N, C-alpha and C positions, 0 to 999 in steps of 0.2 A: 545548609550552604545554598545561597541564592546566587545564581549566575545569570546576569542580564547582559546579553550581547546585543546592543542596539543594531538594528538594520540600517544600512544606507538606503538612499533612494533607489539605487540600482538593485540592491538586494530585494527590496520590497516589490519592485516592479517585476523582478524575476519570479517571485512567489505568485504574483497575480497572473503572469504569463503561463506558468505551469498549471495552475488551477484551471485556467481557461482552455489550455491545450488538452488537459485531462478530460474535461467535460465534452469539448467539441469532438475529440477523437471517439469517445464512447458513443456520442450521438450518431456519429457516422457508422460505427459498428452496428448499432441497432438498425439503422436504415439498410445497411447491406444484408443483415440477417433477414429482414422482412422482404427483401428483394431476392432472397435465396442465393445471393452471391456468397454468403457465409452460411454454412450448414451446422457449424458447431454452436453449442449453447453460448450465449453472450451474457456476461455478468457486468453490471455497471456500478459505479460508486457515487451516483448523483446524490449530493448532500453530504458526502464524506470526503470530498477532495482535500479539505484543509488538513485532515489527519495524515494522509499519504505524503502530500507535498511538504507540509510543515515539518514533519519528522525527518523525511529524507534530506531536506535542505540542511539539517543539523549534522548530517554524516560527514566524516572526513574521507578522503580517497582510500585510506587504508582500512576502513571499516567494512563490515559485512552485513548484509540485510537479506531477508527472505520475504519478498512480497507475496501476498495472497490474492484471493479472488478480486477484492476491491482496492487493489493497490497499484493500478496502472500508473497513477501519479508518481509513486515511488520509483518505478522503472524509468519513467521519463526524466526525472530529476537525476537519476544515476547514468543517464546517457543513452538509454535505449531509444531508438528512433521509431516514429510512428510506422514506418514501413515494416519494421520487425513485427509489430503487432498485427498489421494488416496481413502480411504473408503468413504469419503463424495461424491466424484464424481461418485463412483460406486454404491452408495445407499445401502451400507452394514449396517448390524445391529450394527457393532462396530464403526460406524462413529459418530462424535460429536452430530449429530441430530437423530441418530438411523435410518437412511435411508431416512429421509425427506430432502427436498430442493434440494439436489444433485448438489450443487455448494458451493463455500467456503464462503457463507454468514452465518457464525455461530459465536457465541460469546463464550467467556470464561472469566468471570469476575475475576477469580483467576489470570488470566494473564493480566487483565486490557483491555480485548478486548470486545467491544460492538458490537453486531451483526448488520450488515448493512441491510437497506431496499432497495428493488430493485428500488424504486423511489429515485435515488441517491441524489438529492438535499435535500431531507428530513433530511439527516444526519447532516446538519448544525444546524437547531434548536434543533435536538435531542442531539447533543454533546454540544451545548450551554447550554442545560438543565442539562447535566451531570456536566458541569463546575459550573453551579449555585448551584447544590446540594453540590459539594465539597466546594464551597465558604461558603455556609451557615453552613457547618459542620466545617469550619475553618481548612480545610486540605490544604496541600501544593501541591495537585495534579493539573496537567494541563491536559486539554482535547485536543486531536488532531483529526482533521477530514481531509479527502481528498475529492477533487471534480475535475472533469474534467472541462475544460474551457467551454464546452457546457452547463453544468448544472449551470454555473454562471448566465445564463440568466433566470433561474427559480425564481419564486417569493419567494420560501422558503429560497433561499440563502440570499436574501435581508432581510427577516423577521428575520432570525437567526442572521445575522451579526448586525442588528440594536439592537436586544436584548442584544447581547454580548457587544456591544459598550456602550449602555446606562448603563448597570449594571457593566461595567468594569470586565468582567468575564475572568478567566484564560483559555482562549480558543485560539487555533492556527489552522488556516485553510491553507492547502496547495492546491493550484490550480495546477493540473497537466496539463499544456498546451501542449498537444501532437499533436497540429495542426489540428486535425480532430475530430468532434463530430459525430461518425460513419463516414458518407461520406461527411459531411458538413465542408468545410475549415473554419478556424478561421476568415478569412477576411469577410465571409458572415454571421458571428454570431454577430459581434459587430462592431461599428463604430470607436472604439478606439483600437489601437494595443496592449496596455498593459492592461490585465485584472486586474492586481493588482491596477490600478488607481481607481477602484471602492471603494477601502478602504477609499479614501478621503471623500466620502459621509458620512462616519460614524465616521470620525475624528480619525481613527486608522492608525498606521504605516503599511507599506507594503514593501516587498523586492522582487526583481526579481533576480533569480539566474539561473545559468546554470544547468539544470536538469540532464545533463550527467556527471557532476562533483560531485562525491559523497562527497568530502570534503567540497565543497561549500554548498551543501544541509545540511550536518551535522552541519556546523558552523552556518548557517542561522537559523536552527531549534533550536540549543542551545541558540542563542541570543533571539529568540522569547519566548522560555520557560523561560529564566531568567527574561525577562520583565514581563511575566504573573505571575511568582512566587512572584515577588516583589510588586504585586498589581497594576501594570500599565495597565492591561487589555489585550484585544485580539490583534492579529496580523494576517496578511495575507502574505503568501509566494507564489509567482508565480514561479514555476519551469518549465522552457522551455525545451522541449524535443521533441521526435518524436516517434509515435507508429510504430514500425518496422514490425508489423504483422497486419492482418486484425482486424476489431472490434471483431470478433470471428474467430474460425478456418474455418468457412464456408464462410468467407468474403475474397475475393482475393485482395482487395485494388486496384482494377482497376482504381479508381478515383484519385490515388496519382501519380503524375508525377515520372517516374523512376529516373530522375536526382535528384529529391528531396530526394528520399530514398537513393540514392548513396551518396549524400552529408552527410546525417546523419549517414550512415553506417561507414564513415571514422571517426566518432566521437563516436564510440561505447563505452559506459560507462565502460564496463569491461576491454576492451583492453586499454583504456586510463588510468585507475587506475593501471592496471598491469604495464604499462610503468613507471608510477610514482614510484611504489614500487621497480621496478628494479633499477631506478636511485638512490633510497634511499638505495639500497643494502639490502632491506628487503625481496626480492623475487627473486628466481632463478628457473631454470628448475626443480630441484629436489623438491623444495617446492611446485611448481605448480602440479607436478606429485603426490605428497603426498596428496594434497588437493583433486585432482580429484579422486584418489583412495578411499579416505575417503567418498566422496560424492557417488561414485558408490556403495560402500558397504552399506551405509545407505539406499539408494533408493532401491537397490535390496532386502534388508531385509524387508523394510517397504512395498514394492509392493507385496512381497510374502505373508506378513501378510494380506494385503487387499484382495488378490486373494483367500486366504484360508478362509476368513471370510464369515459367512453365511449372507443371505438376511434376513431382519426382518420378523417375523411371521405376517400374515395378521391381526390377532386379536390385534396387537399392533399399528395398523394404527392411532388410535385416541389418543394414549398416547402423552401427551404434547401439545395437541391441545386445550383442554378445561380445565379450572380451576376446581378443585374439592374442597370440603369443607376443609378448613384449609390451602389452598394454596394461 
């Protein structure tokens, strides 16, 4: 079944805006980290923005998603504000977790966001469980999870996918194949070149897409969601891309051949989409300048809010840690 949902000019420009916001926000986080304003580890998704933004844009309000380390773009599309990201990394009292965690692993069920676990493979059975709950309640919701190609070798990936397959759950998994699980290249992780082939073991369909092509990601996700909503069960999408930054800001990526990075740099997802929009006559220099100005104003306002926010009081350290009577 092929589902092609053409984007309007407005929709295409929103995709471009979110990718630019994603990258600009992460660049600002890196700068703040190097200035010691942020002391928590900063992870970025440079080169992978099309995966987060393209897949999240296909979600409906009633759907659920669990963003991971390189999915700030997903959170932005779902309505999380940059100030939430800034305050979270700074550990401020106004952050979504009240100053705890100090990374963007927080949830907001009003936006359909399920908080992630640091053991990343665990989110496959967790989100399969969310899909099971919505199926029992006879809702039309779909659950979306992300996983790096490295975590596909974990046991919880297999357990979660087997559950989703047997129960025909409305669950979609996106494997972000960014070539390296920290410093381990994909060829040393698995004997098969296509991680999506593992879907065959569970009798479910899989698709391999260009993770640097936001429209390819968007359309593949729409198709997988349509299948899930119609009761045909889970799907896997392998999005091939490249992590253009270290695993975290403290990682220099010395283990990645320079020529490999240069090859992928020529396929930058934002530049590629910008060229497509220019060819469509939906984007010009003025529109780009307007979008960049809008993003700059948003980030400056939200960053100032975060800087002005207080740190949490020590006596609040245990709030939200232990359940109390009635909770």
